[in-house]
GUDRENKE-768573 format. One record per residue (C-alpha): residue in three letters; x, y negated, z negated. Coordinates in pm, whole numbers, plus 32768, in hexadecimal, padded with zeros to 4 digits. Example, Ala and Ser with C-alpha at 12.3 -4.5 7.8 and 13.67 -1.06 7.14 Angstrom:
BEGIN
    aa      x      y      z
   ALA   84CE   81C2   7CF4
   SER   8557   806A   7D36
# end
This chain:
BEGIN
    aa      x      y      z
   MET   F9B7   5478   D807
   THR   F917   5455   D6B1
   SER   F7A5   542E   D673
   THR   F7D7   52BA   D635
   ASP   F88A   5294   D783
   ARG   F76E   5329   D852
   PRO   F699   522B   D90A
   ALA   F531   520D   D896
   ARG   F44E   52ED   D960
   ALA   F338   523D   DA20
   PRO   F1D8   52A7   D9B8
   ARG   F13B   53B5   DA89
   ARG   F04D   533F   DB93
   ASP   EF24   53EC   DAF5
   ALA   EF72   5352   D9A0
   THR   EF85   51F6   DA3B
   GLU   EE3D   522C   DAF2
   ASN   ED96   52B4   D9B8
   ARG   EDFD   5182   D8F2
   ALA   ED77   509C   DA02
   ALA   EC33   5163   DA0C
   LEU   EC07   513E   D894
   VAL   EC3E   4FC6   D8A4
   GLN   EB47   4FA1   D9C3
   ALA   EA46   507B   D912
   ALA   EA6C   4FA9   D7D9
   ARG   EA37   4E67   D8A0
   THR   E8FB   4EF2   D93C
   LEU   E85D   4F86   D804
   LEU   E8BE   4E72   D712
   GLN   E81E   4D72   D7F5
   ALA   E6D7   4E32   D7DD
   ASP   E702   4E9A   D66F
   PRO   E80D   4DF0   D596
   ASP   E7F2   4F15   D4A2
   ALA   E832   5023   D5A7
   SER   E8E2   514E   D505
   LEU   EA2D   51E5   D566
   GLU   E971   5322   D5C7
   SER   E897   5267   D6BE
   ILE   E9C2   51AC   D74D
   ALA   EA85   52ED   D77A
   ALA   E95B   539B   D81A
   HIS   E929   5276   D90B
   ALA   EA95   5299   D96F
   GLY   EA6B   5411   D9A1
   LEU   EB4F   5462   D87D
   SER   EB32   54F8   D723
   ARG   EB33   5427   D5E6
   ARG   EC7D   54C9   D58B
   ALA   ED16   5444   D6CC
   ILE   ECE0   52DE   D656
   TYR   EDD1   530C   D536
   GLY   EEE3   536C   D627
   HIS   EED1   5208   D6A8
   PHE   EE39   5137   D590
   PRO   EE70   5187   D41D
   SER   ED26   50E1   D3C0
   ARG   EBF2   5037   D44E
   ASP   EC8C   4EE8   D3F3
   ASP   EDBB   4F33   D4CD
   LEU   ECDA   4F83   D5F4
   MET   EC0F   4E48   D5B4
   ARG   ED4D   4D79   D5A0
   GLU   EDBE   4DEE   D6F8
   VAL   EC67   4DAF   D790
   VAL   EC48   4C54   D6F9
   ALA   EDAE   4BE8   D742
   GLY   ED95   4C63   D8A8
   GLY   EC51   4BA5   D8DC
   ALA   ECE3   4A67   D848
   GLU   EE13   4A7F   D92B
   ARG   ED35   4AA4   DA5F
   ILE   EC69   4974   D9F9
   LEU   EDA3   48AA   D9BA
   ALA   EE27   4906   DB13
   ALA   ECE7   487F   DBB3
   MET   ECF6   472E   DB03
   PRO   ED67   45F5   DBBE
   SER   EEDE   45BB   DBAA
   ARG   EF88   447F   DB34
   ALA   EFC1   4427   DCA1
   ASP   EE4C   4453   DCE7
   LEU   EDF2   4368   DBC9
   ALA   EF04   4267   DBFE
   GLY   EE3D   4183   DCE3
   LEU   ECFC   418B   DC17
   ALA   EC7B   4096   DB15
   PRO   EC75   411E   D9AE
   ALA   EAFD   4162   D9AD
   SER   EB17   4211   DAFD
   ARG   EC30   42EA   DA75
   LEU   EB56   4358   D954
   ALA   EA33   4398   DA42
   ALA   EB0B   446C   DB28
   ILE   EB8C   453C   DA06
   ALA   EA31   4568   D96D
   VAL   E982   45CF   DAAD
   THR   EA96   46C0   DB15
   LEU   EA92   475D   D9BC
   TRP   E919   478A   D9CF
   THR   E92B   481C   DB2D
   GLU   EA28   491F   DAB7
   VAL   E972   498C   D97A
   SER   E802   496A   D9D2
   HIS   E7EC   4ACC   DA5C
   VAL   E895   4B62   D927
   ARG   E7F2   4A90   D819
   SER   E7DC   4B9D   D70D
   MET   E94C   4BF1   D732
   ALA   E9A2   4A80   D730
   VAL   E8EB   4A4F   D5E7
   ILE   E9A6   4B79   D554
   ALA   EAED   4AE0   D5CA
   VAL   EABA   4986   D537
   ARG   E9F0   49DB   D400
   GLY   EA6D   4B34   D39D
   PRO   EB9D   4BB7   D2DF
   LEU   EC7D   4B96   D412
   VAL   EC57   4A1D   D427
   GLU   EDCA   49EB   D3DE
   THR   EE25   4ACB   D503
   VAL   ED4F   49F4   D5E7
   ALA   EDD9   48B3   D550
   THR   EF3B   491E   D5A7
   VAL   EEE0   4965   D712
   PHE   EE18   4823   D733
   ALA   EF26   4742   D69C
   PRO   EF81   46AA   D7F3
   LEU   EE11   4660   D838
   ARG   EDE5   45B5   D6E8
   GLU   EF17   44E2   D738
   GLN   EE76   446F   D87E
   VAL   ED39   440E   D7C5
   ARG   EE03   4352   D6C0
   ASP   EEC9   429D   D7D1
   ALA   ED86   4233   D880
   CYS   ECFF   41B1   D736
   ALA   EE40   40F1   D6F2
   LEU   EE2E   404B   D849
   GLY   ECC0   3FF1   D819
   ILE   ED01   3F5E   D6C3
   ALA   EE21   3E93   D750
   ASP   ED5F   3E03   D875
   GLY   EC1F   3DC8   D7AF
   THR   EB41   3EB8   D871
   LEU   EB1A   3FB3   D754
   ARG   EAC3   3F7C   D5E8
   ASP   EBE8   3F09   D512
   ASP   EB65   3F36   D3B1
   VAL   EC27   407F   D391
   ASP   ED7E   40EA   D40C
   ALA   EDB0   41B5   D54A
   ALA   EDE6   4302   D49A
   THR   ECA6   42DC   D3D0
   LEU   EBE1   426C   D500
   GLY   EC60   4399   D5C2
   ARG   EBE1   4481   D4B3
   LEU   EA91   43D0   D4B0
   VAL   EA72   43F5   D62A
   GLU   EAC9   4566   D60B
   GLY   E9C3   4590   D4FC
   ALA   E8BC   44F0   D5D9
   CYS   E90A   45E6   D6F0
   LEU   E8F6   470C   D600
   ALA   E7A7   4692   D57E
   VAL   E721   4699   D6E3
   LEU   E7A8   47FB   D70F
   ASP   E6F9   486C   D5D0
   GLU   E5AD   47D3   D636
   ALA   E5C8   484E   D79E
   THR   E609   49B0   D721
   ARG   E4DE   49A8   D635
   SER   E3ED   490E   D72E
   ALA   E470   49A9   D872
   THR   E4A5   4851   D90A
   PRO   E4C2   4862   DA87
   GLY   E61D   4829   DB16
   ASP   E5E3   46D4   DBB5
   ALA   E535   464C   DA80
   GLY   E64F   46CD   D9A5
   ARG   E758   4629   DA7C
   ARG   E69E   44DE   DA6E
   THR   E66C   44F5   D8F7
   VAL   E7D4   454F   D8A7
   VAL   E857   4425   D96F
   LEU   E761   4332   D8D1
   SER   E7AB   43BA   D775
   ALA   E925   43A5   D7A1
   LEU   E917   4243   D82C
   GLY   E814   41D8   D72D
   MET   E8F2   424C   D610
   ALA   EA11   418C   D6B3
   GLY   E942   404E   D6A9
   VAL   E8BB   403D   D80D
   ASP   E74D   3FD7   D826
   TRP   E681   40FB   D8A8
   ARG   E5E9   402C   D9BF
   THR   E743   3FCB   DA37
   ALA   E7B4   4135   DA22
   LEU   E67D   41A5   DADE
   LEU   E6D8   40C8   DC04
   ALA   E824   417F   DC28
   LEU   E790   42DE   DC20
   PRO   E77B   4323   DD9A
   ALA   E8F3   42F1   DDB7
   THR   E944   43CE   DC8D
   LEU   E871   4502   DCCD
   PRO   E91A   4607   DDA9
   GLU   E856   4728   DE3A
   ASP   E830   485D   DD64
   PRO   E91C   4977   DDD0
   ALA   E87E   4A8C   DE9D
# end
């Protein structure tokens, strides 16, 4: 058997655990300090700085894995197409907005890094299915007259996304409490979509799930 015929060897258990420990340490420290050094991340994981480079060639590579993993977990928690199918367009947007807030409110600093930092394209790729759901909800609302129709669905979807990100930025700066943040992100998303805030406010009790334990 030649070297090219040999099956790839699975990573050793300790190497796999070390990589997971580094990713978890990075999540923890970057949430507290977005500028946390590789040395501090390695120390938090109980490893040397040199050990990091056995798994991640650079800090950006480590950041990319942390951010992409977080985005995938958030995407998995979002309502499915089946969950949204029976809802009116505005209710679809509200369900997406409030679930997104619930998932990111406890990791706000990392969320800001993900959507505003150099890895924004990585996050955009993971979130492509979510953006499609937002665009579909906007298209339905434009068609049935319940959402503003002065822009096309793709543009309106981006505007709704921008409104949610603006709430995240402000909530991170001002340490907005969880319930207030959830209310604000729903009102901002629906307001950008053309729903009067008083009308949106009436729907809030049905669109605000409990925070996870």
